[in-house]
N, C-alpha and C positions, 0 to 999 in steps of 0.2 A: 478408870482410864481405858481399860480394855473395851468396855461397852461403848464409850465415846468413839474410840478408834474404829470399832466395828460399824457403828452407825455412819461414820465418815466414809469408810470404804464402801458401804452399801450405797451411800449417796452418789459417790463417784461412779460406781457401776451403773446406777440408774441414769445418770446424766449421759454416760457414754452410750447406753442403749437408746436413749431418746435421740441423741445425735445421729446414731446409725439409722434409726427409723426415719428421721427427717431427711437424711441424705438420700435414702431410697425413694422417699416421696418426691424430693426435688428432681431426681433423675427421671422418675416416672411421669411427673407433671410436665417436664420439658419435652419428653418424648411424645406424650399425648397432644400437647399444644402444637408441636411442630407437624405431626401427622394431620391434625385438623386443618392447619394452615395450608399444607400442601394439597390436601384432598378437596377442600371447599373454598379457600380464600385466596390462594396464590393466583395472580393474574398473568404470570409470566409463562410464555412458551419456552420450549427448550432452547438454551443458548447453542451456539455453533458447536462448541466442544461436547456438550451433552448429547446433541443429536448424533455427533460423530461416534461417541461411545455406545449409543443405542444401536447404531449400525453394526458396531462390533458384535453386540449381543445377538444380532440376527444371523451372524456368521461366526459361530463359536470356533475357536482354534486354540492350540496350545500356547501360542504367543502371537504378538502383533509387532508391527514394524518398530514402534517406539517404546512400548511398555508391555508389561505382562498381561495375562488374561483375567486377572482377578475381578476387575470391575465389570468386564463383559459378562462373566458368569453371575455376578450379583444382580445385574440388571435383568439378565435373562430369567433368573429365578423369580424376581419380583414381578416382571411382566407376565410370566406364565401363570402366576397366582392371581394377579389383580387386573390383567388386561393391559392393552397398549394405551397408555395415557402418560401425561407429563408427571403426574404425582406418583405413578407406579415406577417410573424410571428413577425418580428421586428418593423413593421410600427407603432404600438401604442407607442413605446418609444420616437421617435422624437416629436410626438404629445403631450405626457406627458411633455417632456422637454420644449416645447413651452408654455404650460399652466403654468409650474413652473416659466419660465422666466417672463411671464406676472405678476404672483403673486409677484415675487421678485421686479419687477419694481413698482408695486402698493405699496408695503410695504415701499420701499426706498423713494418714492415720498411722502407718507403720513408722514413719520418720519421727512423728511427735508423740507416739504412743497415746493418742487422744483422738477419739472419733469426731470431736468437734472440729479439729483441724481438717479432717476429711470433708466435713460439711461445708466449711468456708472455702476449701479448695475447689469443690465441685461447683459452688455458686459462682466463684470468680471465673472458673473455666467456661461456664455457660454464658457468662455476661461479656466475655471478650469478643469484639466484633469479628475477628478473623475466624474464630471457632463457630460463631453463629452462622457466618456465611457458609462455611464448609459443612454445616449440618443441614443445609437446604439446597445446595447446588451439587449436582452429581459429577464429581471428578474423583480422581485417585486420592486426593488429599484427605478426604473424610476417612476412608479406611486406613490410610497410612497413619493418620493421627492416632486412631484407635490402637493400631499395632505398636506404635512408638510408646504410647502410654502404658500398654500392657508390658512391653519390654522394659520400661523404666521401673515398673513395680516389681517385675521378676528380677531385674538386675539388682535392685536394692536388697531383696530377699537373699539373692546369691551372695552378695558382698557381706551381709550380716553373718551368714552361715560360714563363709570363708574366714572371716575374722575369728569366729568362735571355734573353728576347727571341726565343724560338723557338715562340711560341704558334701553334697550327694549328687548322683547322676540326675536325679529329679530336678535339682536346681538348674542344671545346665539345659535340661529339656524344656523347662518352663520359660527360660530365656530364649532358646532357639526357636520355639514354635511361633511366637508372634513375629520374629524377624523373618522366618521362612514365609509365613503368610503375607507379611508386608512386602516381601520381594516380588510376590505375584502381582502386586499393584504398582509398585514403583521401585526401581533399583536402589534409590537413595535410602531405602530402609536399612541397607547394610552399613550405612555410615554410623550406625549405632555401635558397631563392633569396635572401632578405634577408641571410643570412650571407655569401654571396658578395659582395653589394653592399656590406655593411658592411666587409668585409675590404679590398675595392678602395678604398673611401673612406679608410680608416685608413692604407693603405699607398700612397696615390695618388702620392706623390713618388718612391717606389721602383720603381713599375711602369712598364713601357714601353707607352704607350698607342697607339702608331702601329699601326693596323689591329687593335687588340686585340679589338674586338667581332666581327670576322670571321675573324681569324687570318691568318697570312701565307700 
C-alpha cells in the first residue's frame, strides 16, 4: 500500500510539473505570436489615443492632466530601444499581458492547489476578446490589468497567511507594490483596496487581528 501511495504521489507531482511547464509555454507562445503580429503583420496605424500617449512619451513628466506617467515611460523605453514605429509603441502591451497571464496562473494554482487549474486559467485569460484587444492596443488598460492580476495573487496569499496567523510585512508589501505601480497608470487601481477591506469585515470573526496591520 505504501508503494502504491508513493507512486500515486509521484504521478501527481509529475502531472503538476507538466502543467506548470505547459503554462509557461502557453504564455511564451502567446507573447511571441503577438510580437510577431505587431512587428510584421499588423496593418493598423496608431489610433488617436495611442498617438496621444506617444506624444506624452516625447515629453516625459511626473504626471499628466488626466492620468499618471506610467504609460508614457513604458512607451519611451520601448521606442528608445526599438525606434519610432507603431509596433515599438505597442510592444509593452503583449509584455504586460504575459505578466498578467503568469499572475492569473499563479492565482488559480494557489486557489485550487493544482497547476492544471493555472494552465486552464491562463488559456481562458488569453482567449477572452477584451484581454486579447488590450494585449495589442497601447492604452493604460494593459498595464492596469497586469497590476490587478498581480494584486489579486498577492491578496490571496495575504488572506491565506492572515487566516493561518502568520501574516508578515512582506505580505503587505507584495500587495502594495502592484497597486502602487498600477496607480501610476490609472487611478482606478486603488479600487482594489475596498475589496480587501470588505473581505476583512465579512470574515472579521475568522481572521486573527493581532498585529494584522503590521504583520508579525
